[in-house]
MDAnalysis code that builds the backbone (N, CA, C; Angstrom):
import MDAnalysis as mda
import numpy as np

u = mda.Universe.empty(375, n_residues=125, atom_resindex=np.repeat(np.arange(125), 3), trajectory=True)
u.add_TopologyAttr("name", ["N", "CA", "C"] * 125)
u.add_TopologyAttr("resid", np.arange(1, 126))
u.add_TopologyAttr("resname", ["MET", "ILE", "SER", "LEU", "THR", "SER", "LEU", "GLY", "GLY", "ALA", "GLY", "THR", "VAL", "THR", "GLY", "SER", "LYS", "HIS", "LEU", "LEU", "GLU", "ALA", "ASP", "GLY", "ARG", "ARG", "ILE", "LEU", "ILE", "ASP", "CYS", "GLY", "LEU", "PHE", "GLN", "GLY", "LEU", "LYS", "THR", "LEU", "ARG", "GLU", "GLN", "ASN", "TRP", "ALA", "PRO", "LEU", "GLN", "ILE", "GLU", "PRO", "SER", "SER", "ILE", "ASP", "ALA", "VAL", "VAL", "LEU", "THR", "HIS", "ALA", "HIS", "LEU", "ASP", "HIS", "SER", "GLY", "TYR", "LEU", "PRO", "LYS", "LEU", "VAL", "LYS", "ASP", "GLY", "PHE", "ARG", "GLY", "PRO", "ILE", "LEU", "ALA", "SER", "ALA", "ALA", "THR", "ARG", "ASP", "VAL", "ALA", "GLU", "ILE", "ILE", "LEU", "ARG", "ASP", "SER", "GLY", "HIS", "ILE", "GLN", "GLU", "LYS", "ASP", "ALA", "GLU", "GLN", "ALA", "ASN", "ARG", "TYR", "GLY", "TYR", "GLY", "LYS", "HIS", "LYS", "PRO", "ALA", "LEU", "PRO", "LEU"])
u.atoms.positions = np.array([
    [-11.753, 75.775, 16.248],
    [-12.197, 74.402, 16.356],
    [-11.247, 73.636, 17.262],
    [-11.808, 72.738, 18.042],
    [-11.037, 71.896, 18.959],
    [-11.128, 70.461, 18.477],
    [-9.969, 69.768, 18.495],
    [-9.998, 68.344, 18.160],
    [-9.154, 67.577, 19.161],
    [-9.537, 66.324, 19.387],
    [-8.817, 65.427, 20.282],
    [-8.561, 64.138, 19.514],
    [-7.287, 63.766, 19.393],
    [-6.887, 62.572, 18.654],
    [-6.103, 61.662, 19.576],
    [-6.483, 60.403, 19.663],
    [-5.731, 59.443, 20.466],
    [-4.575, 58.898, 19.640],
    [-3.362, 59.088, 20.140],
    [-2.161, 58.565, 19.510],
    [-1.681, 57.312, 20.232],
    [-2.353, 56.933, 21.273],
    [-2.051, 55.758, 22.076],
    [-3.046, 55.706, 23.217],
    [-3.225, 54.542, 23.771],
    [-4.129, 54.410, 24.902],
    [-5.593, 54.231, 24.519],
    [-5.900, 54.233, 23.236],
    [-7.263, 53.962, 22.782],
    [-7.313, 52.513, 22.303],
    [-8.247, 51.752, 22.781],
    [-8.338, 50.338, 22.417],
    [-7.475, 49.451, 23.290],
    [-6.713, 50.051, 24.195],
    [-5.883, 49.324, 25.152],
    [-5.713, 50.221, 26.375],
    [-5.155, 49.691, 27.432],
    [-5.009, 50.482, 28.652],
    [-3.575, 50.952, 28.866],
    [-2.789, 51.016, 27.799],
    [-1.384, 51.387, 27.930],
    [-0.989, 52.326, 26.791],
    [0.114, 53.038, 26.972],
    [0.606, 53.935, 25.928],
    [-0.213, 55.200, 25.763],
    [-0.710, 55.742, 26.842],
    [-1.609, 56.892, 26.788],
    [-0.944, 58.121, 26.165],
    [-1.502, 58.579, 25.045],
    [-1.058, 59.811, 24.366],
    [-2.281, 60.376, 23.650],
    [-2.707, 61.569, 24.024],
    [-3.887, 62.179, 23.409],
    [-3.540, 63.602, 22.999],
    [-3.738, 63.901, 21.723],
    [-3.375, 65.197, 21.171],
    [-4.591, 66.116, 21.138],
    [-4.501, 67.216, 21.855],
    [-5.531, 68.244, 21.875],
    [-5.052, 69.383, 20.981],
    [-5.861, 69.729, 19.974],
    [-5.521, 70.813, 19.061],
    [-6.598, 71.884, 19.142],
    [-6.156, 73.109, 19.358],
    [-7.088, 74.244, 19.444],
    [-6.322, 75.530, 19.176],
    [-6.927, 76.423, 18.415],
    [-6.344, 77.742, 18.136],
    [-4.906, 77.647, 17.630],
    [-4.630, 76.650, 16.792],
    [-3.296, 76.495, 16.221],
    [-2.249, 75.939, 17.162],
    [-2.651, 75.488, 18.324],
    [-1.728, 74.929, 19.331],
    [-1.940, 73.429, 19.434],
    [-0.867, 72.717, 19.735],
    [-0.928, 71.263, 19.922],
    [-0.424, 70.925, 21.320],
    [-1.304, 70.321, 22.105],
    [-0.976, 69.915, 23.471],
    [-1.128, 68.402, 23.554],
    [-0.068, 67.720, 23.960],
    [-0.125, 66.276, 24.146],
    [-0.463, 65.993, 25.598],
    [-1.573, 65.335, 25.814],
    [-1.986, 64.964, 27.163],
    [-1.491, 63.548, 27.402],
    [-0.521, 63.435, 28.262],
    [0.197, 62.208, 28.592],
    [1.096, 61.778, 27.440],
    [2.102, 61.012, 27.774],
    [3.128, 60.625, 26.818],
    [3.702, 59.280, 27.270],
    [2.839, 58.247, 27.209],
    [3.182, 56.980, 27.826],
    [3.775, 55.933, 26.909],
    [4.481, 54.999, 27.526],
    [4.990, 53.819, 26.839],
    [3.901, 52.770, 26.740],
    [3.915, 52.017, 25.647],
    [3.095, 50.821, 25.561],
    [3.811, 49.730, 26.345],
    [3.065, 48.992, 27.138],
    [3.622, 47.911, 27.941],
    [2.803, 46.644, 27.714],
    [3.359, 45.528, 28.103],
    [2.615, 44.272, 28.036],
    [3.056, 43.414, 26.881],
    [2.101, 42.975, 26.073],
    [2.378, 42.070, 24.966],
    [3.390, 42.667, 23.990],
    [4.160, 41.808, 23.338],
    [5.186, 42.256, 22.393],
    [4.603, 43.151, 21.302],
    [3.418, 42.816, 20.818],
    [2.796, 43.630, 19.763],
    [2.536, 45.053, 20.251],
    [2.245, 45.207, 21.530],
    [2.070, 46.546, 22.096],
    [3.417, 47.234, 22.270],
    [4.396, 46.542, 22.847],
    [5.718, 47.143, 23.094],
    [6.385, 47.592, 21.803],
    [6.160, 46.872, 20.713],
    [6.762, 47.246, 19.427],
    [6.276, 48.607, 18.939],
    [5.101, 49.030, 19.388],
    [4.574, 50.340, 18.986],
    [5.438, 51.485, 19.520],
    [6.209, 51.222, 20.583],
    [7.102, 52.251, 21.122],
    [8.197, 52.627, 20.131],
    [8.543, 51.714, 19.231],
    [9.618, 51.943, 18.263],
    [9.113, 52.608, 16.982],
    [7.820, 52.568, 16.750],
    [7.252, 53.177, 15.541],
    [7.290, 54.700, 15.677],
    [7.487, 55.406, 14.574],
    [7.455, 56.873, 14.650],
    [6.084, 57.354, 15.144],
    [6.110, 58.409, 15.917],
    [4.860, 59.024, 16.359],
    [4.096, 59.507, 15.134],
    [2.791, 59.483, 15.174],
    [1.969, 59.847, 14.014],
    [2.099, 61.319, 13.635],
    [2.654, 62.131, 14.510],
    [2.886, 63.550, 14.215],
    [4.349, 63.875, 14.523],
    [4.825, 64.943, 13.951],
    [6.202, 65.367, 14.195],
    [6.320, 65.893, 15.633],
    [7.194, 65.293, 16.465],
    [7.324, 65.749, 17.857],
    [7.611, 67.243, 17.988],
    [8.360, 67.808, 17.047],
    [8.677, 69.239, 17.133],
    [7.452, 70.122, 16.918],
    [6.355, 69.556, 16.413],
    [5.134, 70.334, 16.190],
    [4.257, 70.422, 17.440],
    [4.653, 69.735, 18.498],
    [3.888, 69.741, 19.754],
    [4.341, 70.932, 20.592],
    [3.392, 71.714, 21.058],
    [3.718, 72.914, 21.829],
    [4.010, 72.623, 23.296],
    [3.328, 71.631, 23.875],
    [3.524, 71.306, 25.291],
    [2.978, 69.904, 25.562],
    [3.452, 69.330, 26.662],
    [2.935, 68.056, 27.159],
    [2.374, 68.304, 28.549],
    [1.202, 67.744, 28.824],
    [0.608, 67.785, 30.151],
    [0.531, 66.351, 30.666],
    [1.168, 66.085, 31.799],
    [1.094, 64.758, 32.410],
    [-0.008, 64.740, 33.458],
    [-0.899, 63.757, 33.348],
    [-1.953, 63.617, 34.346],
    [-1.432, 62.933, 35.598],
    [-0.487, 62.014, 35.423],
    [0.182, 61.359, 36.538],
    [1.424, 60.649, 36.016],
    [2.222, 60.066, 36.906],
    [3.570, 59.628, 36.557],
    [3.702, 58.181, 36.101],
    [2.662, 57.388, 36.130],
    [2.811, 55.985, 35.714],
    [3.521, 55.906, 34.364],
    [4.314, 54.852, 34.153],
    [5.107, 54.692, 32.941],
    [4.250, 54.700, 31.681],
    [3.037, 54.175, 31.772],
    [2.161, 54.169, 30.593],
    [1.552, 55.547, 30.323],
    [1.934, 56.546, 31.128],
    [1.509, 57.933, 30.908],
    [2.690, 58.893, 30.753],
    [3.902, 58.456, 31.146],
    [5.065, 59.351, 31.086],
    [6.289, 58.728, 30.407],
    [6.297, 57.435, 30.197],
    [7.504, 56.722, 29.784],
    [8.029, 57.011, 28.396],
    [7.224, 57.602, 27.522],
    [7.655, 57.916, 26.159],
    [8.339, 59.291, 26.074],
    [8.342, 60.045, 27.166],
    [8.920, 61.391, 27.151],
    [10.367, 61.428, 26.650],
    [11.263, 60.540, 27.107],
    [12.641, 60.617, 26.590],
    [12.718, 60.446, 25.071],
    [11.922, 59.547, 24.509],
    [11.929, 59.355, 23.050],
    [11.330, 60.573, 22.357],
    [10.294, 61.148, 22.919],
    [9.685, 62.344, 22.334],
    [10.719, 63.468, 22.235],
    [11.489, 63.664, 23.302],
    [12.523, 64.694, 23.314],
    [13.638, 64.336, 22.330],
    [14.051, 63.079, 22.344],
    [15.098, 62.630, 21.406],
    [14.687, 62.903, 19.962],
    [13.388, 62.755, 19.669],
    [12.886, 62.916, 18.304],
    [12.521, 64.354, 17.943],
    [12.748, 65.320, 18.858],
    [12.589, 66.714, 18.477],
    [11.665, 67.588, 19.302],
    [10.947, 67.045, 20.284],
    [10.082, 67.878, 21.119],
    [10.939, 68.811, 21.972],
    [10.579, 70.092, 22.017],
    [11.340, 71.066, 22.801],
    [10.462, 71.936, 23.698],
    [9.183, 71.618, 23.807],
    [8.276, 72.445, 24.598],
    [8.313, 72.099, 26.076],
    [7.505, 72.801, 26.851],
    [7.428, 72.529, 28.287],
    [6.652, 71.243, 28.573],
    [6.983, 70.630, 29.703],
    [6.249, 69.474, 30.218],
    [5.608, 69.939, 31.515],
    [4.283, 69.960, 31.527],
    [3.537, 70.487, 32.669],
    [2.987, 69.349, 33.507],
    [3.173, 69.456, 34.812],
    [2.699, 68.427, 35.742],
    [2.699, 69.008, 37.148],
    [1.964, 68.370, 38.029],
    [2.029, 68.779, 39.431],
    [3.426, 68.446, 39.968],
    [3.784, 69.055, 41.074],
    [5.098, 68.798, 41.678],
    [5.251, 67.320, 42.035],
    [4.204, 66.719, 42.569],
    [4.271, 65.299, 42.943],
    [4.442, 64.412, 41.711],
    [3.699, 64.715, 40.651],
    [3.832, 63.945, 39.408],
    [5.240, 64.080, 38.860],
    [5.776, 65.281, 38.862],
    [7.136, 65.511, 38.370],
    [8.149, 64.702, 39.171],
    [8.037, 64.712, 40.487],
    [8.992, 64.009, 41.336],
    [8.938, 62.495, 41.131],
    [7.734, 61.958, 41.055],
    [7.589, 60.510, 40.856],
    [7.998, 60.122, 39.437],
    [7.652, 60.938, 38.452],
    [8.036, 60.645, 37.062],
    [9.552, 60.589, 36.920],
    [10.271, 61.452, 37.601],
    [11.735, 61.413, 37.530],
    [12.266, 60.060, 38.000],
    [11.738, 59.546, 39.080],
    [12.164, 58.237, 39.598],
    [11.803, 57.131, 38.600],
    [10.584, 57.165, 38.107],
    [10.111, 56.133, 37.182],
    [10.913, 56.150, 35.880],
    [11.175, 57.330, 35.335],
    [11.905, 57.425, 34.066],
    [13.362, 56.981, 34.218],
    [13.991, 57.344, 35.321],
    [15.373, 56.880, 35.555],
    [15.413, 55.357, 35.681],
    [14.459, 54.797, 36.412],
    [14.401, 53.349, 36.590],
    [14.132, 52.649, 35.259],
    [13.204, 53.169, 34.480],
    [12.885, 52.589, 33.179],
    [14.097, 52.613, 32.256],
    [14.808, 53.731, 32.215],
    [16.012, 53.833, 31.394],
    [17.067, 52.829, 31.815],
    [17.248, 52.682, 33.115],
    [18.229, 51.721, 33.643],
    [17.856, 50.290, 33.241],
    [16.589, 49.943, 33.390],
    [16.130, 48.597, 33.022],
    [16.315, 48.357, 31.526],
    [15.975, 49.334, 30.696],
    [16.141, 49.184, 29.244],
    [17.609, 49.004, 28.872],
    [18.501, 49.751, 29.519],
    [19.931, 49.608, 29.243],
    [20.428, 48.221, 29.638],
    [20.012, 47.736, 30.797],
    [20.432, 46.402, 31.259],
    [19.861, 45.315, 30.352],
    [18.599, 45.451, 29.940],
    [17.989, 44.465, 29.033],
    [18.735, 44.415, 27.702],
    [19.091, 45.572, 27.155],
    [19.817, 45.619, 25.887],
    [21.211, 45.012, 26.050],
    [21.870, 45.330, 27.139],
    [23.199, 44.774, 27.412],
    [23.147, 43.244, 27.487],
    [22.146, 42.727, 28.183],
    [21.998, 41.278, 28.314],
    [21.661, 40.629, 26.966],
    [20.785, 41.251, 26.191],
    [20.438, 40.715, 24.874],
    [21.673, 40.662, 23.977],
    [22.518, 41.671, 24.058],
    [23.743, 41.686, 23.256],
    [24.747, 40.649, 23.756],
    [24.843, 40.499, 25.057],
    [25.786, 39.543, 25.626],
    [25.423, 38.105, 25.264],
    [24.120, 37.778, 25.313],
    [23.690, 36.395, 25.093],
    [23.131, 36.155, 23.687],
    [23.102, 37.188, 22.865],
    [22.752, 37.025, 21.465],
    [21.293, 36.742, 21.163],
    [20.393, 37.145, 22.044],
    [18.984, 36.968, 21.704],
    [18.392, 38.310, 21.278],
    [17.310, 38.244, 20.598],
    [16.667, 39.448, 20.069],
    [16.972, 39.591, 18.596],
    [16.068, 40.263, 17.889],
    [16.231, 40.377, 16.439],
    [17.077, 41.577, 16.028],
    [17.323, 42.521, 16.945],
    [18.106, 43.709, 16.616],
    [19.556, 43.507, 17.011],
    [20.461, 43.828, 16.103],
    [21.896, 43.702, 16.362],
    [22.547, 45.038, 16.073],
    [22.980, 45.752, 17.042],
    [22.880, 45.440, 18.465],
    [21.504, 45.834, 19.019],
    [21.148, 45.175, 20.099],
    [19.944, 45.576, 20.834],
    [20.225, 46.925, 21.492],
    [19.248, 47.807, 21.477],
    [19.400, 49.137, 22.039],
    [18.248, 49.452, 22.979],
    [18.508, 50.269, 24.003],
    [17.384, 50.752, 24.813],
    [16.578, 51.745, 23.983],
    [15.293, 51.868, 24.271],
    [14.442, 52.789, 23.518],
    [14.968, 54.199, 23.654],
])
């Protein structure tokens, strides 16, 4: 039996994550960050609905942050499988992920310096 479950990107145009399950394997199609409104961005901090270590592989359709930006958190939380993508997607995703990480670090640093935000200390995702 084959099943497809949306873990993000359904009902909105951001945070694309779709779990394909077949023959006992779990493939995550895209692994994006939620962007935009605060209520959407807060979903990035919530635990994924499934254990990341139970995912066998990730397939990226393209490198946009809303399709690739959650990869560092997925790995941090236990994913150890391969990430499959075209060479161009891989190259662009590397640039986007490095830039996103840098921006998150600077935002957290600024929030800590000026004391805004509800988290003490503010941390990058």
